C-alpha positions as CSV (number, residue, x, y, z in Angstrom):
1,M,92.4,107.3,120.0
2,S,96.3,107.2,118.2
3,W,94.1,106.9,114.9
4,L,92.5,110.9,116.7
5,F,95.2,112.3,116.9
6,L,96.3,111.7,113.5
7,I,93.6,112.3,111.7
8,I,93.4,115.8,113.7
9,A,97.4,116.1,112.8
10,G,96.3,115.7,108.9
11,I,94.3,118.0,109.3
12,F,96.4,120.8,111.2
13,E,99.0,119.6,107.8
14,M,96.3,120.9,105.4
15,L,95.4,124.0,107.3
16,G,99.0,124.6,107.5
17,V,99.3,124.3,103.6
18,G,96.7,127.7,103.8
19,S,98.1,129.5,106.3
20,I,101.5,129.5,103.4
21,N,99.2,130.4,100.6
22,R,97.9,133.6,103.4
23,F,100.8,134.1,104.4
24,N,103.0,134.7,100.7
25,Q,99.3,137.0,100.2
26,N,99.6,139.2,103.4
27,K,102.7,139.2,104.8
28,D,101.5,140.3,108.4
29,K,102.5,138.9,111.6
30,K,98.8,137.2,112.6
31,S,99.9,135.2,109.0
32,L,102.4,133.9,110.5
33,C,101.2,133.3,113.8
34,L,99.4,131.4,111.7
35,L,101.6,129.3,109.8
36,F,103.2,128.6,113.2
37,L,99.8,127.8,115.1
38,T,98.6,125.5,112.1
39,F,102.4,123.1,111.9
40,G,103.1,123.2,115.1
41,S,99.5,121.7,116.4
42,S,100.6,119.1,113.6
43,F,103.1,118.0,114.4
44,I,101.9,118.0,117.3
45,F,99.6,115.1,117.3
46,L,101.7,113.8,114.4
47,Y,103.8,112.6,117.9
48,L,101.2,112.4,120.0
49,A,99.7,109.4,117.7
50,M,103.4,108.0,116.7
51,K,103.2,106.3,120.7
52,N,100.8,103.6,119.5
53,L,101.0,103.0,115.6
54,P,103.9,102.5,113.4
55,M,105.8,105.6,111.8
56,G,105.6,104.5,108.1
57,V,101.5,104.7,108.1
58,S,101.2,107.8,110.2
59,Y,103.6,109.6,108.4
60,A,101.7,108.7,105.6
61,I,98.1,109.0,106.1
62,W,99.7,113.1,108.3
63,T,101.0,113.4,104.1
64,G,97.7,111.5,102.5
65,I,95.5,113.9,104.2
66,G,97.5,117.2,104.3
67,A,98.4,116.9,100.0
68,A,94.6,115.4,99.5
69,G,93.5,118.9,101.6
70,G,96.0,121.1,100.2
71,A,94.4,120.9,96.6
72,I,90.4,120.4,97.7
73,L,91.5,123.9,99.4
74,G,92.9,124.8,95.9
75,M,90.0,124.4,94.0
76,V,87.4,125.3,96.2
77,F,88.9,128.9,98.2
78,Y,91.1,130.2,95.4
79,D,90.0,129.0,92.0
80,E,92.9,126.3,91.0
81,S,92.3,123.8,88.4
82,K,88.9,120.9,89.0
83,D,89.8,118.7,86.0
84,W,88.8,115.9,86.8
85,R,91.9,114.1,85.8
86,R,93.0,116.0,89.0
87,I,90.1,114.8,91.5
88,I,90.6,111.2,90.6
89,F,94.1,111.5,91.5
90,I,93.3,112.7,95.4
91,G,90.1,109.9,95.2
92,I,93.0,108.4,94.3
93,I,95.4,109.2,97.4
94,L,91.7,109.1,99.8
95,V,91.8,105.8,99.4
96,S,95.3,104.2,100.0
97,V,94.9,106.8,102.8
98,I,91.8,104.4,103.8
99,G,93.1,101.3,103.2
100,L,96.5,102.0,105.0
101,K,93.5,102.2,107.6
102,L,91.6,98.5,107.5
103,I,95.2,97.6,107.0
104,G,97.5,98.8,109.6
């Protein structure tokens, strides 16, 4: 269950990065609430995951999902660069996260 909590925490982290962008564009209360909701949920699920998983592995996977997911969101929804080198490095982050799960 801890691994599921960690994946959920990473997804909320990714959504939190997207909500920062939304708040920068809109500056309204709804965007601010979304920002707090996504990052708050991310921290709650990270806390739950870290009850049974080591801190180093949990944090690395959480930030990896957030970083890779944020970059993918930027490419898909905000027309950021889709350069093949960028995609390769995002893939390296994802392979590293999977590797940590397999040995952790």
